[in-house]
C-alpha positions as CSV (number, residue, x, y, z in Angstrom):
1,M,6.3,-17.7,149.3
2,L,6.5,-15.2,151.9
3,A,10.2,-14.4,152.9
4,I,12.0,-15.7,155.5
5,P,12.2,-13.2,158.4
6,H,15.4,-11.9,159.5
7,K,16.3,-12.2,163.3
8,R,14.8,-9.1,163.8
9,E,11.6,-9.9,162.4
10,V,11.5,-13.0,164.3
11,L,11.8,-10.8,167.5
12,V,8.8,-8.7,166.4
13,Y,6.8,-12.0,166.3
14,F,7.9,-13.1,169.4
15,I,6.9,-9.9,171.0
16,F,3.6,-10.1,169.5
17,G,3.1,-13.7,171.0
18,I,4.2,-12.7,174.4
19,L,1.8,-9.5,174.3
20,I,-1.2,-11.7,173.1
21,A,-0.4,-14.4,175.9
22,V,-0.5,-11.3,178.6
23,F,-3.2,-9.8,177.2
24,Y,-5.4,-12.9,176.6
25,G,-4.1,-16.0,178.1
26,N,-6.6,-16.1,180.8
27,T,-9.5,-16.7,178.1
28,L,-8.2,-20.5,177.8
29,W,-10.3,-21.0,181.0
30,N,-13.3,-19.4,179.7
31,G,-16.2,-21.9,178.6
32,F,-18.7,-21.4,175.6
33,V,-21.1,-18.7,175.4
34,H,-24.0,-17.2,173.7
35,D,-23.8,-18.2,170.0
36,D,-21.2,-20.7,171.1
37,I,-23.9,-23.3,172.0
38,G,-26.1,-23.3,169.1
39,Q,-22.8,-22.9,166.6
40,I,-20.6,-25.5,168.2
41,V,-21.9,-27.4,171.3
42,Q,-25.5,-28.4,169.5
43,N,-24.3,-28.0,166.2
44,E,-24.2,-31.7,165.0
45,Y,-22.7,-31.0,161.8
46,V,-19.3,-29.8,163.1
47,H,-19.0,-32.9,165.2
48,S,-18.5,-35.7,162.7
49,W,-16.2,-36.1,159.3
50,R,-19.3,-37.5,157.8
51,Y,-20.8,-33.9,157.8
52,L,-17.7,-32.5,156.0
53,P,-19.9,-31.7,152.7
54,K,-22.1,-29.7,154.8
55,V,-19.4,-27.2,155.3
56,F,-19.8,-26.1,152.0
57,T,-23.3,-27.2,151.3
58,G,-25.0,-25.7,154.4
59,C,-24.5,-22.8,156.8
60,I,-23.4,-22.4,160.6
61,W,-27.1,-22.1,161.9
62,E,-28.7,-25.0,159.7
63,S,-28.6,-27.6,162.6
64,A,-30.7,-25.0,164.7
65,L,-32.9,-23.6,162.3
66,G,-33.5,-26.8,160.1
67,S,-32.5,-24.8,156.7
68,C,-30.2,-22.2,155.7
69,Q,-33.4,-19.9,154.3
70,D,-33.7,-18.2,157.5
71,S,-29.7,-17.6,157.8
72,N,-27.8,-14.6,156.6
73,F,-24.6,-16.2,156.9
74,Y,-22.4,-18.7,154.4
75,R,-19.4,-18.6,155.9
76,P,-17.8,-22.5,155.4
77,T,-14.4,-21.3,156.8
78,Q,-16.1,-21.1,160.4
79,S,-17.7,-24.4,159.8
80,L,-14.5,-26.0,159.0
81,T,-12.4,-24.5,161.7
82,Y,-15.1,-25.7,164.2
83,L,-15.1,-29.3,162.5
84,L,-11.2,-29.5,162.6
85,A,-11.3,-28.3,166.2
86,W,-14.1,-30.9,167.5
87,Q,-12.0,-33.8,166.0
88,V,-9.1,-32.7,168.4
89,S,-11.2,-32.0,171.5
90,P,-14.7,-30.6,172.1
91,K,-13.5,-28.5,175.3
92,P,-13.7,-24.8,174.9
93,W,-9.8,-24.2,175.8
94,L,-8.7,-25.4,172.3
95,F,-11.8,-23.4,170.4
96,H,-9.9,-20.4,172.6
97,L,-6.7,-21.3,171.6
98,I,-7.6,-21.4,167.9
99,N,-8.7,-17.6,168.5
100,L,-5.5,-16.8,169.9
101,L,-3.5,-18.2,166.9
102,Y,-5.8,-16.5,164.6
103,F,-5.2,-13.3,166.2
104,F,-1.3,-13.7,166.2
105,A,-1.7,-14.5,162.5
106,A,-3.5,-11.4,161.9
107,A,-1.0,-9.1,164.1
108,S,1.6,-10.5,162.1
109,L,0.2,-9.8,158.7
110,V,-0.3,-6.2,159.5
111,F,3.2,-6.0,160.6
112,I,4.3,-7.7,156.8
113,L,1.6,-5.3,155.1
114,I,3.0,-1.9,156.4
115,K,6.3,-3.3,156.0
116,K,5.7,-4.0,152.4
117,L,4.2,-0.5,151.9
118,T,6.3,1.4,153.8
119,K,9.8,-0.4,153.7
120,N,10.1,0.9,157.4
121,V,10.3,-1.8,160.2
122,A,9.7,0.6,163.3
123,L,6.3,2.2,161.6
124,S,5.5,-1.3,160.7
125,F,5.9,-2.4,164.3
126,L,4.1,0.5,166.1
127,S,1.1,-0.2,163.9
128,A,0.7,-3.8,164.9
129,L,1.4,-3.1,168.3
130,F,-1.4,-1.0,168.4
131,F,-3.5,-3.2,166.6
132,V,-2.7,-6.0,169.2
133,V,-3.3,-3.9,172.1
134,H,-6.4,-2.2,170.8
135,P,-9.1,-2.8,173.6
136,L,-11.7,-3.2,171.0
137,N,-10.2,-6.6,169.9
138,S,-11.5,-8.3,173.2
139,E,-14.8,-9.4,172.1
140,V,-13.2,-11.2,168.9
141,V,-10.5,-12.4,170.6
142,N,-12.7,-13.8,173.6
143,W,-15.4,-15.3,171.7
144,P,-15.2,-18.7,169.5
145,S,-18.1,-17.5,167.7
146,A,-16.4,-14.6,166.0
147,V,-13.9,-16.9,164.3
148,P,-15.5,-15.4,160.9
149,E,-14.0,-11.8,161.9
150,L,-10.3,-13.3,162.5
151,L,-10.2,-15.1,159.2
152,F,-11.9,-12.3,157.3
153,L,-9.1,-10.3,158.7
154,V,-6.4,-12.7,157.9
155,F,-7.3,-13.8,154.4
156,I,-8.0,-9.8,153.3
157,L,-4.4,-9.3,154.8
158,L,-2.8,-12.5,152.8
159,S,-4.5,-11.3,149.6
160,A,-3.5,-7.7,150.0
161,I,0.2,-8.5,150.4
162,F,0.3,-10.9,147.5
163,F,-1.4,-7.9,145.4
164,I,1.1,-5.5,146.5
165,R,3.8,-8.1,145.5
166,Y,2.4,-8.6,142.4
167,R,2.3,-4.9,141.1
168,Q,5.8,-4.6,142.8
169,D,7.2,-7.7,141.0
170,R,5.7,-6.6,137.6
171,S,8.2,-3.5,137.4
172,P,10.7,-4.7,134.5
173,R,13.8,-3.6,136.7
174,T,12.5,-6.0,139.7
175,R,11.4,-8.7,137.2
176,R,14.8,-9.0,135.4
177,A,16.6,-9.1,139.1
178,M,14.4,-11.8,140.3
179,P,14.5,-15.7,139.8
180,G,11.0,-17.1,138.3
181,G,10.6,-13.9,136.0
182,W,6.8,-13.9,134.9
183,R,5.8,-17.4,136.7
184,R,6.4,-15.5,139.9
185,V,4.3,-12.6,139.1
186,E,1.2,-14.7,138.0
187,I,1.7,-16.9,141.2
188,N,1.1,-13.6,143.2
189,L,-1.9,-12.6,141.6
190,I,-3.7,-16.0,141.6
191,A,-2.5,-16.2,145.3
192,S,-4.0,-12.9,146.1
193,A,-7.2,-13.8,144.3
194,V,-7.6,-17.1,146.2
195,F,-7.0,-15.5,149.5
196,Y,-9.7,-12.9,148.3
197,F,-12.2,-16.1,147.9
198,L,-11.3,-17.4,151.1
199,A,-11.9,-14.1,152.9
200,M,-15.4,-14.1,151.2
201,L,-15.9,-17.5,152.6
202,S,-15.2,-16.2,156.0
203,K,-17.5,-13.0,155.9
204,E,-19.0,-11.4,153.2
205,P,-17.8,-7.8,153.7
206,A,-14.5,-9.2,151.9
207,I,-16.1,-8.6,148.7
208,L,-15.1,-4.8,149.3
209,L,-11.2,-5.7,149.1
210,P,-10.7,-4.7,145.5
211,L,-11.5,-1.2,146.4
212,V,-8.7,-1.1,148.4
213,F,-6.4,-2.4,145.5
214,I,-8.0,0.4,143.0
215,L,-6.6,2.8,145.5
216,L,-3.1,1.2,145.7
217,D,-2.9,1.5,141.9
218,W,-4.3,4.8,141.3
219,K,-1.8,6.7,144.0
220,F,0.7,3.9,145.1
221,F,1.6,2.1,141.9
222,K,0.3,4.7,139.3
223,V,-1.5,2.5,137.4
224,K,-3.3,4.1,134.7
225,Y,-6.4,2.2,133.7
226,I,-7.6,5.1,131.3
227,E,-5.1,6.7,128.9
228,L,-5.6,9.6,126.4
229,K,-4.1,9.3,123.1
230,R,-4.5,11.7,120.2
231,G,-6.9,10.7,117.3
232,R,-4.7,9.3,114.3
233,K,-7.2,8.1,111.5
234,I,-9.9,11.1,112.0
235,I,-8.0,14.4,110.9
236,F,-10.2,16.6,113.0
237,L,-10.0,14.7,116.2
238,R,-6.0,14.8,116.3
239,I,-6.2,18.0,118.1
240,F,-8.2,16.0,120.9
241,R,-7.0,13.6,123.3
242,I,-9.5,10.6,123.4
243,P,-9.4,8.4,126.6
244,R,-9.1,4.8,126.1
245,I,-9.2,1.9,128.3
246,N,-6.4,0.0,129.2
247,F,-7.6,-3.4,129.3
248,T,-3.8,-4.7,130.3
249,K,-4.0,-2.8,133.4
250,I,-7.7,-3.7,134.2
251,S,-7.2,-7.6,133.4
252,P,-5.9,-8.6,136.8
253,Y,-9.2,-7.6,138.5
254,A,-10.8,-10.4,136.3
255,L,-9.7,-12.9,138.5
256,F,-11.2,-11.0,141.6
257,F,-14.7,-10.8,139.7
258,V,-14.8,-14.5,138.8
259,A,-14.1,-15.2,142.7
260,A,-17.0,-13.1,143.5
261,V,-19.1,-14.7,140.9
262,I,-18.4,-18.1,142.3
263,F,-18.9,-17.1,146.1
264,F,-22.2,-15.3,145.4
265,T,-23.4,-18.4,143.0
266,A,-22.5,-20.9,146.0
267,R,-24.0,-18.4,148.5
268,L,-27.3,-18.1,146.6
269,A,-27.5,-21.8,146.5
270,V,-27.1,-22.5,150.2
271,V,-29.3,-19.5,151.7
272,K,-31.2,-18.3,148.6
273,S,-30.0,-14.8,149.2
274,V,-27.4,-12.6,147.6
275,I,-27.3,-10.1,150.2
276,G,-29.3,-11.1,153.4
277,A,-32.3,-12.2,154.8
278,S,-35.3,-10.5,156.0
279,P,-34.8,-8.7,159.2
280,L,-33.7,-10.8,162.3
281,Y,-35.1,-9.2,165.2
282,F,-36.9,-6.0,164.5
283,G,-40.5,-5.9,164.1
284,A,-40.1,-3.6,160.6
285,P,-37.5,-3.0,158.4
286,F,-35.5,0.2,158.7
287,S,-37.3,3.1,156.7
288,I,-35.3,5.3,154.5
289,P,-35.0,8.2,156.7
290,E,-34.4,5.9,159.4
291,R,-31.4,4.6,157.4
292,I,-29.9,7.7,156.8
293,Y,-30.1,9.0,160.0
294,A,-28.6,5.6,161.0
295,A,-25.4,5.9,158.6
296,F,-24.2,9.3,159.7
297,T,-24.7,8.5,163.7
298,L,-23.3,4.9,163.2
299,F,-20.4,5.9,161.6
300,A,-19.6,8.9,163.9
301,Q,-20.2,6.3,167.0
302,Y,-17.4,3.8,165.2
303,L,-14.9,6.4,164.7
304,T,-15.8,7.7,168.4
305,K,-15.2,3.7,169.6
306,L,-12.0,3.6,167.6
307,V,-10.4,6.7,169.2
308,F,-11.9,6.1,172.9
309,P,-13.0,2.6,173.0
310,Y,-13.6,2.6,176.6
311,P,-16.1,1.4,178.1
312,L,-16.6,-1.8,176.2
313,N,-19.8,-3.8,176.1
314,F,-21.2,-6.7,174.4
315,F,-24.3,-5.4,173.2
316,Y,-25.1,-1.8,172.6
317,Y,-28.7,-0.3,172.1
318,F,-29.3,1.6,169.2
319,P,-32.8,3.4,168.7
320,Q,-34.7,3.2,165.4
321,K,-35.5,6.8,164.6
322,A,-35.0,9.6,162.3
323,D,-34.2,12.7,164.3
324,F,-32.6,15.0,161.9
325,T,-32.8,17.8,163.9
326,S,-30.8,16.4,166.9
327,L,-27.5,17.9,168.1
328,A,-26.1,14.2,167.6
329,F,-27.1,14.0,164.0
330,V,-25.7,17.2,163.1
331,A,-22.4,16.5,164.8
332,S,-22.3,13.2,163.1
333,V,-22.7,14.8,159.8
334,L,-20.1,17.1,160.5
335,S,-17.7,14.4,161.7
336,A,-18.4,12.4,158.5
337,V,-17.6,15.5,156.2
338,A,-14.2,16.1,158.1
339,F,-13.4,12.7,157.7
340,F,-14.1,12.5,154.1
341,A,-12.5,16.0,153.4
342,V,-9.3,14.9,154.8
343,I,-9.3,11.7,152.5
344,F,-10.3,13.8,149.3
345,Y,-7.6,16.6,150.3
346,L,-4.6,14.0,150.8
347,F,-5.6,12.2,147.6
348,L,-6.5,14.8,145.1
349,F,-4.4,17.7,146.5
350,P,-0.9,16.1,147.3
351,S,1.9,18.2,148.2
352,K,5.0,17.9,146.2
353,R,6.3,15.5,148.7
354,R,3.4,13.2,148.5
355,R,3.5,13.2,144.7
356,S,7.3,12.6,144.7
357,D,7.0,9.6,147.7
358,P,3.4,7.6,147.2
359,R,4.2,6.2,150.9
360,R,3.1,9.8,152.0
361,L,-0.6,9.0,151.0
362,L,-0.7,6.1,152.9
363,P,-2.6,7.6,155.6
364,A,-5.3,8.6,153.0
365,L,-5.3,5.0,152.0
366,F,-5.8,3.5,155.6
367,L,-8.4,6.3,156.6
368,A,-10.1,4.9,153.2
369,W,-9.6,1.4,154.6
370,I,-11.4,2.3,157.9
371,F,-14.8,3.6,156.1
372,I,-14.6,0.6,153.4
373,F,-14.7,-2.0,155.7
374,I,-17.1,-0.1,158.4
375,S,-19.6,0.6,155.3
376,P,-21.5,-3.0,155.3
377,A,-22.2,-2.4,159.1
378,I,-23.9,0.9,158.2
379,L,-25.5,-0.4,154.9
380,F,-26.7,-3.7,155.9
381,L,-28.7,-2.9,158.9
382,D,-31.6,-5.3,158.8
383,A,-28.8,-8.2,158.6
384,A,-27.4,-7.3,161.8
385,G,-30.5,-7.8,163.6
386,E,-30.7,-5.7,167.0
387,N,-27.3,-5.5,167.8
388,V,-27.0,-2.7,164.9
389,F,-23.8,-1.3,166.6
390,S,-21.3,-4.0,167.6
391,E,-17.6,-3.9,168.6
392,R,-16.4,-6.7,166.7
393,Y,-17.3,-4.7,163.1
394,L,-14.4,-2.4,164.1
395,F,-12.0,-5.5,163.9
396,A,-10.6,-5.1,160.5
397,P,-11.2,-1.4,160.2
398,N,-9.0,-1.4,163.6
399,V,-5.8,-2.0,161.1
400,G,-6.6,1.5,159.3
401,F,-6.7,3.0,162.7
402,S,-3.8,1.8,164.1
403,F,-1.9,2.6,161.2
404,I,-3.1,6.1,161.5
405,L,-1.8,6.3,165.2
406,A,1.2,4.6,164.6
407,Y,2.1,7.3,162.0
408,G,1.5,10.3,164.3
409,V,3.6,8.7,166.8
410,Y,6.6,8.0,164.8
411,Y,6.4,11.5,163.0
412,F,6.6,13.3,166.4
413,W,9.5,11.1,167.1
414,Q,11.3,11.3,164.0
415,K,10.4,15.2,163.2
416,K,9.8,16.5,166.5
417,K,12.9,15.3,168.6
418,Q,11.5,17.5,171.6
419,W,8.4,15.3,171.6
420,R,10.5,12.0,171.6
421,S,9.7,11.5,175.2
422,F,5.9,12.1,174.7
423,A,5.6,9.6,171.8
424,A,7.2,7.1,174.1
425,A,5.4,7.7,177.2
426,F,2.4,7.5,174.8
427,A,2.9,4.2,173.5
428,V,3.8,2.8,177.1
429,L,0.6,4.2,178.7
430,A,-1.4,3.1,175.5
431,V,-0.1,-0.5,176.3
432,G,-0.8,-0.3,180.2
433,L,-4.2,1.0,179.9
434,S,-5.1,-1.2,177.2
435,W,-4.1,-4.2,179.6
436,Y,-5.8,-2.6,182.6
437,V,-9.1,-2.9,180.4
438,V,-8.7,-6.1,178.3
439,F,-7.1,-8.9,180.9
440,P,-10.0,-8.4,183.6
441,R,-12.8,-8.1,181.0
442,N,-11.8,-11.5,179.5
443,Q,-13.1,-13.0,183.0
444,I,-16.6,-12.0,181.6
445,F,-16.5,-14.4,178.8
446,K,-16.3,-17.4,181.3
447,N,-20.2,-18.5,180.9
448,D,-23.6,-17.2,180.0
449,F,-24.4,-16.0,183.3
450,T,-21.4,-13.9,183.8
451,L,-21.5,-12.5,180.1
452,Y,-25.3,-11.5,180.5
453,E,-24.9,-10.2,183.7
454,A,-22.0,-8.0,183.0
455,T,-23.4,-6.6,179.6
456,L,-26.9,-6.1,181.4
457,R,-25.4,-3.6,184.3
458,M,-24.1,-1.7,181.3
459,N,-27.0,-1.9,178.7
460,P,-30.2,-2.8,180.8
461,L,-31.9,-2.7,177.2
462,A,-30.6,-5.8,176.2
463,H,-33.5,-7.6,175.9
464,S,-32.6,-10.8,174.1
465,L,-29.5,-11.2,176.5
466,R,-31.9,-10.8,179.5
467,R,-34.3,-13.3,177.7
468,N,-31.2,-15.6,177.4
469,L,-30.5,-15.0,181.0
470,A,-34.2,-16.2,182.0
471,V,-33.9,-19.3,179.8
472,E,-30.3,-20.1,181.7
473,L,-32.0,-19.2,185.1
474,M,-35.1,-21.7,184.4
475,D,-32.8,-24.4,183.3
476,E,-31.3,-24.4,186.6
477,G,-34.4,-24.2,188.4
478,R,-33.9,-20.5,189.6
479,Y,-37.9,-19.7,188.4
480,D,-38.2,-16.9,190.3
481,E,-35.3,-14.9,189.6
482,A,-36.2,-15.9,185.6
483,R,-39.3,-14.3,186.0
484,V,-38.1,-11.0,187.3
485,Q,-36.0,-11.0,184.0
486,L,-38.9,-11.4,182.0
487,E,-40.9,-8.9,183.4
488,K,-38.0,-6.3,183.3
489,I,-38.2,-6.8,179.6
490,V,-42.1,-6.2,179.4
491,E,-41.4,-3.3,181.4
492,L,-38.8,-2.0,179.4
493,A,-39.6,-3.1,175.8
494,S,-43.0,-1.4,175.7
495,N,-42.7,-0.9,171.7
496,G,-42.9,-4.6,171.3
497,R,-40.2,-5.2,168.9
498,W,-37.7,-7.4,170.9
499,E,-39.3,-10.8,170.2
500,M,-41.8,-10.3,172.8
501,D,-43.5,-13.4,171.8
502,K,-40.7,-15.4,173.1
503,V,-41.0,-13.6,176.3
504,Y,-44.5,-13.9,176.8
505,N,-44.3,-17.5,176.1
506,Q,-41.5,-18.1,178.4
507,L,-43.6,-16.2,181.3
508,G,-46.5,-18.8,180.4
509,S,-43.9,-21.6,181.0
510,Y,-42.7,-20.1,184.3
511,Y,-46.7,-19.8,185.6
512,R,-47.3,-23.7,184.0
513,I,-44.4,-24.9,186.1
514,K,-45.8,-23.2,189.2
515,G,-49.4,-24.8,188.5
516,D,-51.0,-21.4,187.7
517,F,-52.5,-23.0,184.3
518,D,-55.2,-19.8,184.0
519,K,-52.2,-17.5,184.0
520,A,-50.1,-19.4,181.9
521,L,-52.7,-19.7,179.6
522,E,-52.9,-15.9,179.3
523,Y,-49.2,-15.4,178.8
524,Y,-49.3,-18.2,176.0
525,Q,-52.0,-16.3,174.3
526,K,-50.2,-13.0,174.7
527,S,-47.5,-14.8,172.9
528,I,-49.7,-15.8,170.0
529,D,-51.3,-12.5,169.7
530,S,-47.5,-10.6,169.7
531,S,-46.4,-12.9,166.8
532,E,-49.5,-12.5,165.1
533,G,-50.3,-16.2,165.0
534,L,-47.1,-17.1,164.2
535,S,-45.6,-18.7,167.4
536,S,-45.3,-22.4,166.9
537,G,-43.9,-22.7,170.4
538,A,-46.8,-21.1,172.3
539,F,-49.6,-23.3,170.2
540,N,-47.6,-26.0,171.2
541,N,-47.5,-25.0,175.0
542,V,-51.3,-24.4,174.8
543,G,-51.7,-27.5,173.6
544,G,-49.6,-29.2,176.0
545,L,-51.1,-27.3,178.8
546,Y,-54.4,-28.8,177.6
547,M,-52.7,-32.3,177.6
548,E,-51.9,-32.0,181.3
549,K,-55.7,-31.0,182.2
550,G,-56.7,-34.2,180.3
551,E,-58.3,-32.1,177.7
552,Y,-57.1,-33.5,174.5
553,L,-59.7,-32.5,172.2
554,R,-59.3,-28.8,173.1
555,A,-55.1,-29.1,172.6
556,L,-55.9,-30.4,169.3
557,P,-56.6,-27.4,167.2
558,Y,-53.4,-25.8,169.0
559,L,-51.3,-28.7,168.3
560,C,-52.5,-28.9,164.8
561,R,-51.6,-25.0,164.1
562,A,-48.0,-25.7,165.9
563,M,-47.5,-28.4,163.5
564,R,-48.2,-26.2,160.6
565,L,-45.7,-23.8,161.9
566,G,-43.0,-25.9,163.1
567,P,-43.3,-29.2,161.2
568,T,-39.8,-30.6,162.1
569,A,-39.6,-29.4,165.7
570,P,-40.0,-32.8,167.7
571,E,-41.7,-31.8,170.7
572,I,-44.6,-30.5,168.8
573,N,-44.4,-33.7,166.6
574,A,-44.6,-35.9,169.9
575,N,-47.6,-34.0,171.2
576,F,-49.2,-33.8,168.2
577,N,-48.7,-37.7,167.3
578,R,-50.0,-38.5,171.0
579,V,-53.3,-36.8,170.9
580,V,-54.1,-38.3,167.2
581,S,-52.9,-42.0,168.6
582,L,-55.3,-41.4,171.4
583,F,-58.1,-40.3,169.1
584,G,-57.4,-43.1,166.9
585,A,-57.8,-45.4,169.4
586,I,-61.4,-44.8,170.1
587,D,-63.4,-47.4,168.1
588,S,-66.5,-48.1,170.4
589,P,-69.8,-46.9,168.8
590,E,-70.2,-44.9,172.6
591,G,-66.5,-43.5,172.6
592,L,-67.5,-42.3,168.9
593,A,-70.8,-40.9,169.9
594,A,-69.2,-39.0,172.7
595,L,-66.6,-37.4,170.6
596,R,-69.1,-36.3,168.1
597,D,-71.1,-34.7,170.7
598,D,-67.7,-32.7,172.1
599,I,-67.2,-31.7,168.5
600,T,-70.3,-30.7,167.9
601,R,-71.0,-28.9,171.1
602,G,-69.4,-25.8,170.1
603,D,-66.8,-24.9,173.3
604,V,-64.1,-26.3,171.0
605,F,-64.9,-26.6,167.6
606,S,-67.3,-24.0,165.8
607,D,-69.7,-24.9,163.1
608,G,-67.8,-23.7,160.0
609,G,-71.4,-22.9,158.6
610,E,-70.2,-22.2,154.8
611,N,-70.6,-25.2,152.5
612,K,-66.6,-25.7,152.2
613,I,-67.1,-29.6,151.8
614,V,-69.6,-30.7,149.2
615,Y,-70.6,-34.4,148.4
616,L,-69.1,-35.5,145.4
617,K,-70.5,-38.9,144.5
618,K,-71.2,-42.6,145.9
619,E,-69.6,-45.3,144.1
620,P,-71.9,-48.1,143.4
621,C,-72.2,-51.1,145.9
622,G,-74.5,-54.0,145.2
623,E,-76.0,-56.4,147.9
624,K,-72.6,-58.8,147.8
625,D,-70.5,-55.5,148.7
626,E,-69.2,-55.1,152.0
627,K,-68.5,-51.2,152.0
628,C,-69.3,-48.1,149.9
629,R,-67.1,-45.6,148.9
630,I,-67.8,-42.1,149.2
631,T,-66.2,-39.1,147.6
632,F,-66.2,-35.4,149.0
633,L,-64.7,-32.4,147.7
634,S,-63.2,-29.9,149.8
635,G,-63.4,-26.0,149.0
636,A,-61.3,-25.2,152.0
637,E,-58.5,-23.0,151.6
638,R,-55.0,-24.9,151.9
639,S,-54.1,-23.4,155.1
640,E,-57.2,-24.9,156.5
641,I,-56.0,-28.3,157.2
642,L,-58.8,-31.2,157.6
643,L,-58.2,-33.6,160.6
644,P,-59.2,-37.0,158.7
645,F,-58.8,-39.0,161.8
646,L,-61.7,-37.1,163.5
647,I,-63.9,-37.4,160.6
648,L,-67.5,-38.9,161.9
649,A,-70.7,-40.0,160.2
650,S,-74.0,-40.8,161.8
651,T,-77.8,-41.6,161.0
652,P,-80.5,-39.0,161.9
653,D,-81.3,-41.4,164.9
654,G,-78.0,-40.7,166.3
655,E,-76.5,-44.2,165.4
656,I,-72.7,-44.0,164.8
657,V,-71.6,-45.1,161.2
658,P,-68.1,-46.6,161.6
659,I,-65.9,-45.1,158.7
660,Q,-63.7,-48.0,157.8
661,D,-61.3,-45.9,155.8
662,K,-60.3,-42.4,155.5
663,S,-58.0,-40.7,153.0
664,F,-57.5,-37.0,152.5
665,D,-55.6,-35.5,149.4
666,P,-54.9,-31.6,150.3
667,Q,-53.6,-31.1,146.5
668,Q,-56.7,-32.0,145.0
669,G,-59.0,-31.2,148.0
670,L,-60.4,-34.8,147.8
671,I,-62.0,-36.8,150.7
672,V,-62.7,-40.7,150.4
673,L,-64.5,-42.5,152.8
674,E,-65.6,-46.1,153.2
675,I,-68.4,-47.1,154.8
676,P,-70.5,-50.4,155.4
677,A,-73.0,-51.4,152.6
678,Q,-75.9,-51.5,155.2
679,F,-75.8,-47.8,155.3
680,K,-75.7,-47.0,151.6
681,D,-79.8,-46.1,151.3
682,K,-79.6,-44.1,154.6
683,N,-79.7,-40.7,155.4
684,L,-76.3,-39.8,156.9
685,T,-74.5,-36.8,158.4
686,F,-70.8,-36.3,158.3
687,I,-68.5,-34.1,160.4
688,F,-65.3,-32.8,158.9
689,P,-63.3,-30.9,161.9
690,A,-60.5,-28.8,160.5
691,C,-57.1,-27.5,162.2
692,E,-58.6,-23.9,162.7
693,G,-61.0,-25.0,165.1
694,K,-64.2,-25.5,162.8
695,Y,-66.0,-28.3,161.5
696,Y,-67.9,-28.7,158.3
697,K,-71.4,-30.8,158.2
698,V,-72.4,-32.4,155.3
699,N,-75.9,-34.4,155.0
700,I,-76.5,-37.0,152.4
701,G,-79.9,-38.0,151.8
702,P,-82.7,-39.1,149.2
703,A,-82.0,-36.7,146.7
704,E,-78.2,-37.3,146.2
705,A,-79.2,-41.1,146.3
706,A,-81.4,-40.2,143.6
707,R,-78.9,-38.5,141.6
708,D,-76.2,-41.3,142.1
709,R,-78.5,-43.8,140.6
710,Q,-79.4,-41.6,137.7
711,I,-75.8,-41.4,137.1
712,N,-75.1,-45.1,137.2
713,N,-77.9,-45.9,135.1
714,E,-76.6,-43.4,132.2
């Protein structure tokens, strides 16, 4: 559907291909890094065709998290890319090659888009050239997990190109001159809507693309959504011009609206959220003052990074604060005011030349493009997690900046002939300096160690990456080096916002490996406290520590709470089931008596004290019955899980009563036990241990027996 390129344009695409190979060819020797491991290597849903439905009914982190409800991302095109690539080869080089091909497609489409708008091959080439060589692209091109950024840009460019074709082909003169007539016009609009939908399936900020179309319609295609007409039927209104909405002009946007509704319906069904989940890393969401501060300062930082990208880094530290009197905030506000003043001036007060030639308004349009596609990273801070400022968020805005830069260079070349040598030297210098920055940087993406160490040299406060580095070091047996990294986090992250529960948990594992169980237990407890009792890993590790020491009863409450927090975790299930099987195997009176004494001693389980378990009834059992059924009612909270396999009964003289069957219905709170009939008339004491480390005691004596007989006689 796109026109066959002329020989000159084929040369342009060839130059782009050569530049990308020269700038990024060495990425083919890099491996998987950081999120690549969870999203590709360990993600079983992208390894087999039988999981193809999961592309649309799941999310990229479902394999790791167990569900999509804790994920912010619904990006099926990313999963589909990985699935298709894995069928060819699971080797990293193929995934890096795909990134290069997507990047080549994006650069080519930038050229086509600018040429569609300007009819100027030289300006289009310069725009795409500056886009290709901009150093900010290096993170996206190097990192297979950044595929959403590439596909997002490819599809919004395709959608924009077909929307422009649709508007251009709707003019009567163009429609009469072209084959296909209205059918071709409709196909262009449908194609634009389809690519818009695919862009949203790649990355959520694509929803904002129609704002670009509205600006194009307003200033470039002169589409009037609202027309002023004089009143006809009402005499006294004939002198007034009444605004009326032109639904014919607005109707094309109905397709984009339908595409957005379908996307958000699918997203809501999968991730249970329209915008985003709860904060990923911060201990608390941004307050309103902090959001205002962040909006201005982040916008200024992004603009600065577009103009002067060096030095590049994978992880930036952004403080969560609201310092409105700081020089940085004041400067950020002034830069934002200046940025929008330029846009409004160019749009609202065009010169005669700009009014006569809409192409002269394109700098304003692409300045607006920059803001439109930066704005999601500024507004949805919680969804971004701790890495609030990131170079990859500038990949799409870079199209607008590259056009502005090319427009300036082209202006000096055409209008200021005395500056031609300067303009040419600037373009050559930009390409050379960019290569000097990008080509060596590609090598830091070789593996996790190179990426984390290079990032931490520039940003020691990248605590999550430092913790990941510690994990890698421990996996390789470099335990003391891992401890140094973890202790560095404890030293620097005094505010406790950087997943400190995981840091303490790993320090506990370090000391456990070293055989210092007391120190390990100290750090595991710090992990539990830091997570406010929500760290399933720390509870499991404490349980595992006690299992190693042979203290299985002491391990049980911790494993029980770990099961409640992480019921699908394989290691937690294995540890818990092992302890259950050990206690379930105790059937001798001596062993059960010893277990009762251990439970009631008070050093592991404490007496609950309250009457949360009450005797309900004993079903009649005669002389010939072998067993009697006794029912209890639990008044404990649902979060307080009882442990049926530990329920014990004994007589006042200490004789153990064998319980032949135990069942617990947590929904109704009913506990049903079966005991031998020989104990039906004896005083009995029942012990009900619970997951929270408490036990509840219930006595059944003559009063309860008399009540049962009276009920049975009635």
